[in-house]
VOGU-723108 format. One record per atom (N, C-alpha, C): residue number from 1; atom name; x negated, y, z. Coordinates in nm, 2 decimals. Example, Ala and Ser with C-alpha at 12.3 -4.5 7.8 and 13.67 -1.06 7.14 Angstrom:
# residues 2
site nr: 1; atom: N; east: -1.32; north: -0.57; up: 0.78
site nr: 1; atom: CA; east: -1.23; north: -0.45; up: 0.78
site nr: 1; atom: C; east: -1.32; north: -0.33; up: 0.78
site nr: 2; atom: N; east: -1.28; north: -0.22; up: 0.71
site nr: 2; atom: CA; east: -1.37; north: -0.11; up: 0.71
site nr: 2; atom: C; east: -1.29; north: 0.00; up: 0.79
This chain:
# residues 52
site nr: 1; atom: N; east: -6.42; north: 37.27; up: 10.45
site nr: 1; atom: CA; east: -6.41; north: 37.10; up: 10.40
site nr: 1; atom: C; east: -6.40; north: 37.12; up: 10.23
site nr: 2; atom: N; east: -6.33; north: 37.23; up: 10.17
site nr: 2; atom: CA; east: -6.34; north: 37.27; up: 10.02
site nr: 2; atom: C; east: -6.47; north: 37.28; up: 9.97
site nr: 3; atom: N; east: -6.56; north: 37.32; up: 10.06
site nr: 3; atom: CA; east: -6.71; north: 37.31; up: 10.00
site nr: 3; atom: C; east: -6.77; north: 37.17; up: 9.91
site nr: 4; atom: N; east: -6.74; north: 37.09; up: 10.01
site nr: 4; atom: CA; east: -6.77; north: 36.97; up: 9.97
site nr: 4; atom: C; east: -6.74; north: 36.89; up: 9.84
site nr: 5; atom: N; east: -6.59; north: 36.95; up: 9.80
site nr: 5; atom: CA; east: -6.53; north: 36.92; up: 9.67
site nr: 5; atom: C; east: -6.63; north: 36.96; up: 9.58
site nr: 6; atom: N; east: -6.72; north: 37.06; up: 9.60
site nr: 6; atom: CA; east: -6.82; north: 37.11; up: 9.51
site nr: 6; atom: C; east: -6.96; north: 37.07; up: 9.50
site nr: 7; atom: N; east: -6.98; north: 37.07; up: 9.64
site nr: 7; atom: CA; east: -7.10; north: 37.00; up: 9.67
site nr: 7; atom: C; east: -7.17; north: 36.89; up: 9.65
site nr: 8; atom: N; east: -7.08; north: 36.77; up: 9.69
site nr: 8; atom: CA; east: -7.12; north: 36.65; up: 9.62
site nr: 8; atom: C; east: -7.10; north: 36.59; up: 9.46
site nr: 9; atom: N; east: -7.02; north: 36.68; up: 9.38
site nr: 9; atom: CA; east: -7.02; north: 36.65; up: 9.25
site nr: 9; atom: C; east: -7.19; north: 36.72; up: 9.21
site nr: 10; atom: N; east: -7.21; north: 36.84; up: 9.25
site nr: 10; atom: CA; east: -7.32; north: 36.92; up: 9.19
site nr: 10; atom: C; east: -7.44; north: 36.83; up: 9.25
site nr: 11; atom: N; east: -7.43; north: 36.78; up: 9.37
site nr: 11; atom: CA; east: -7.58; north: 36.70; up: 9.39
site nr: 11; atom: C; east: -7.56; north: 36.59; up: 9.33
site nr: 12; atom: N; east: -7.47; north: 36.50; up: 9.31
site nr: 12; atom: CA; east: -7.47; north: 36.37; up: 9.19
site nr: 12; atom: C; east: -7.51; north: 36.39; up: 9.06
site nr: 13; atom: N; east: -7.49; north: 36.53; up: 9.02
site nr: 13; atom: CA; east: -7.52; north: 36.56; up: 8.89
site nr: 13; atom: C; east: -7.69; north: 36.59; up: 8.88
site nr: 14; atom: N; east: -7.72; north: 36.67; up: 8.98
site nr: 14; atom: CA; east: -7.86; north: 36.71; up: 8.99
site nr: 14; atom: C; east: -7.95; north: 36.57; up: 9.04
site nr: 15; atom: N; east: -7.92; north: 36.49; up: 9.09
site nr: 15; atom: CA; east: -7.96; north: 36.35; up: 9.12
site nr: 15; atom: C; east: -7.99; north: 36.28; up: 8.96
site nr: 16; atom: N; east: -7.89; north: 36.26; up: 8.91
site nr: 16; atom: CA; east: -7.86; north: 36.21; up: 8.81
site nr: 16; atom: C; east: -7.95; north: 36.25; up: 8.69
site nr: 17; atom: N; east: -7.97; north: 36.40; up: 8.70
site nr: 17; atom: CA; east: -8.07; north: 36.46; up: 8.57
site nr: 17; atom: C; east: -8.20; north: 36.42; up: 8.65
site nr: 18; atom: N; east: -8.23; north: 36.42; up: 8.79
site nr: 18; atom: CA; east: -8.38; north: 36.40; up: 8.83
site nr: 18; atom: C; east: -8.42; north: 36.26; up: 8.79
site nr: 19; atom: N; east: -8.33; north: 36.16; up: 8.79
site nr: 19; atom: CA; east: -8.32; north: 36.05; up: 8.75
site nr: 19; atom: C; east: -8.34; north: 36.00; up: 8.62
site nr: 20; atom: N; east: -8.29; north: 36.09; up: 8.54
site nr: 20; atom: CA; east: -8.32; north: 36.06; up: 8.38
site nr: 20; atom: C; east: -8.48; north: 36.12; up: 8.34
site nr: 21; atom: N; east: -8.51; north: 36.25; up: 8.41
site nr: 21; atom: CA; east: -8.62; north: 36.27; up: 8.36
site nr: 21; atom: C; east: -8.75; north: 36.19; up: 8.40
site nr: 22; atom: N; east: -8.72; north: 36.13; up: 8.52
site nr: 22; atom: CA; east: -8.80; north: 36.01; up: 8.59
site nr: 22; atom: C; east: -8.81; north: 35.89; up: 8.51
site nr: 23; atom: N; east: -8.68; north: 35.84; up: 8.42
site nr: 23; atom: CA; east: -8.67; north: 35.70; up: 8.36
site nr: 23; atom: C; east: -8.76; north: 35.76; up: 8.22
site nr: 24; atom: N; east: -8.73; north: 35.88; up: 8.17
site nr: 24; atom: CA; east: -8.79; north: 35.95; up: 8.06
site nr: 24; atom: C; east: -8.96; north: 35.94; up: 8.07
site nr: 25; atom: N; east: -9.00; north: 35.98; up: 8.17
site nr: 25; atom: CA; east: -9.15; north: 36.00; up: 8.18
site nr: 25; atom: C; east: -9.21; north: 35.85; up: 8.23
site nr: 26; atom: N; east: -9.14; north: 35.77; up: 8.28
site nr: 26; atom: CA; east: -9.18; north: 35.61; up: 8.24
site nr: 26; atom: C; east: -9.20; north: 35.54; up: 8.12
site nr: 27; atom: N; east: -9.07; north: 35.57; up: 8.03
site nr: 27; atom: CA; east: -9.05; north: 35.54; up: 7.88
site nr: 27; atom: C; east: -9.16; north: 35.59; up: 7.81
site nr: 28; atom: N; east: -9.22; north: 35.75; up: 7.84
site nr: 28; atom: CA; east: -9.29; north: 35.78; up: 7.76
site nr: 28; atom: C; east: -9.47; north: 35.75; up: 7.79
site nr: 29; atom: N; east: -9.49; north: 35.68; up: 7.88
site nr: 29; atom: CA; east: -9.62; north: 35.63; up: 7.94
site nr: 29; atom: C; east: -9.68; north: 35.75; up: 8.01
site nr: 30; atom: N; east: -9.62; north: 35.83; up: 8.08
site nr: 30; atom: CA; east: -9.70; north: 35.95; up: 8.16
site nr: 30; atom: C; east: -9.78; north: 35.88; up: 8.27
site nr: 31; atom: N; east: -9.75; north: 35.77; up: 8.33
site nr: 31; atom: CA; east: -9.84; north: 35.72; up: 8.44
site nr: 31; atom: C; east: -9.91; north: 35.63; up: 8.38
site nr: 32; atom: N; east: -9.96; north: 35.61; up: 8.28
site nr: 32; atom: CA; east: -10.04; north: 35.49; up: 8.22
site nr: 32; atom: C; east: -10.17; north: 35.55; up: 8.19
site nr: 33; atom: N; east: -10.27; north: 35.53; up: 8.26
site nr: 33; atom: CA; east: -10.41; north: 35.59; up: 8.26
site nr: 33; atom: C; east: -10.51; north: 35.49; up: 8.33
site nr: 34; atom: N; east: -10.51; north: 35.37; up: 8.31
site nr: 34; atom: CA; east: -10.59; north: 35.22; up: 8.32
site nr: 34; atom: C; east: -10.75; north: 35.28; up: 8.36
site nr: 35; atom: N; east: -10.77; north: 35.35; up: 8.28
site nr: 35; atom: CA; east: -10.92; north: 35.35; up: 8.26
site nr: 35; atom: C; east: -11.00; north: 35.47; up: 8.34
site nr: 36; atom: N; east: -10.86; north: 35.58; up: 8.33
site nr: 36; atom: CA; east: -10.93; north: 35.71; up: 8.40
site nr: 36; atom: C; east: -11.00; north: 35.72; up: 8.52
site nr: 37; atom: N; east: -10.92; north: 35.62; up: 8.60
site nr: 37; atom: CA; east: -11.00; north: 35.64; up: 8.74
site nr: 37; atom: C; east: -11.10; north: 35.61; up: 8.78
site nr: 38; atom: N; east: -11.14; north: 35.48; up: 8.69
site nr: 38; atom: CA; east: -11.26; north: 35.42; up: 8.71
site nr: 38; atom: C; east: -11.35; north: 35.52; up: 8.67
site nr: 39; atom: N; east: -11.34; north: 35.56; up: 8.56
site nr: 39; atom: CA; east: -11.44; north: 35.66; up: 8.48
site nr: 39; atom: C; east: -11.47; north: 35.79; up: 8.60
site nr: 40; atom: N; east: -11.35; north: 35.85; up: 8.66
site nr: 40; atom: CA; east: -11.35; north: 35.98; up: 8.75
site nr: 40; atom: C; east: -11.45; north: 35.92; up: 8.86
site nr: 41; atom: N; east: -11.43; north: 35.82; up: 8.91
site nr: 41; atom: CA; east: -11.51; north: 35.76; up: 9.04
site nr: 41; atom: C; east: -11.64; north: 35.74; up: 9.01
site nr: 42; atom: N; east: -11.68; north: 35.70; up: 8.88
site nr: 42; atom: CA; east: -11.85; north: 35.70; up: 8.87
site nr: 42; atom: C; east: -11.89; north: 35.83; up: 8.82
site nr: 43; atom: N; east: -11.80; north: 35.94; up: 8.77
site nr: 43; atom: CA; east: -11.87; north: 36.06; up: 8.73
site nr: 43; atom: C; east: -11.93; north: 36.13; up: 8.85
site nr: 44; atom: N; east: -12.02; north: 36.23; up: 8.83
site nr: 44; atom: CA; east: -12.08; north: 36.29; up: 8.91
site nr: 44; atom: C; east: -12.03; north: 36.42; up: 8.91
site nr: 45; atom: N; east: -11.93; north: 36.48; up: 8.80
site nr: 45; atom: CA; east: -11.85; north: 36.60; up: 8.79
site nr: 45; atom: C; east: -11.80; north: 36.63; up: 8.94
site nr: 46; atom: N; east: -11.73; north: 36.53; up: 8.99
site nr: 46; atom: CA; east: -11.64; north: 36.53; up: 9.11
site nr: 46; atom: C; east: -11.73; north: 36.51; up: 9.22
site nr: 47; atom: N; east: -11.76; north: 36.58; up: 9.33
site nr: 47; atom: CA; east: -11.83; north: 36.52; up: 9.42
site nr: 47; atom: C; east: -11.78; north: 36.60; up: 9.58
site nr: 48; atom: N; east: -11.84; north: 36.54; up: 9.66
site nr: 48; atom: CA; east: -11.78; north: 36.62; up: 9.82
site nr: 48; atom: C; east: -11.85; north: 36.79; up: 9.83
site nr: 49; atom: N; east: -11.97; north: 36.79; up: 9.76
site nr: 49; atom: CA; east: -12.04; north: 36.93; up: 9.79
site nr: 49; atom: C; east: -11.95; north: 37.05; up: 9.77
site nr: 50; atom: N; east: -11.98; north: 37.13; up: 9.83
site nr: 50; atom: CA; east: -11.90; north: 37.23; up: 9.82
site nr: 50; atom: C; east: -12.04; north: 37.32; up: 9.72
site nr: 51; atom: N; east: -11.96; north: 37.41; up: 9.64
site nr: 51; atom: CA; east: -12.04; north: 37.49; up: 9.56
site nr: 51; atom: C; east: -12.14; north: 37.60; up: 9.63
site nr: 52; atom: N; east: -12.23; north: 37.63; up: 9.54
site nr: 52; atom: CA; east: -12.33; north: 37.74; up: 9.62
site nr: 52; atom: C; east: -12.31; north: 37.86; up: 9.57
């Protein structure tokens, strides 16, 4: 049970760090690409045919 005294704070700190990185990526607009998907769909560069 002594191990839990170390593991619980470590897991909370690591979860907080992950949350901070997620908030940072949202604030720096890492997930915003409103026109990129539409252009990639119409592009012939990406297709389902295998390379020869």
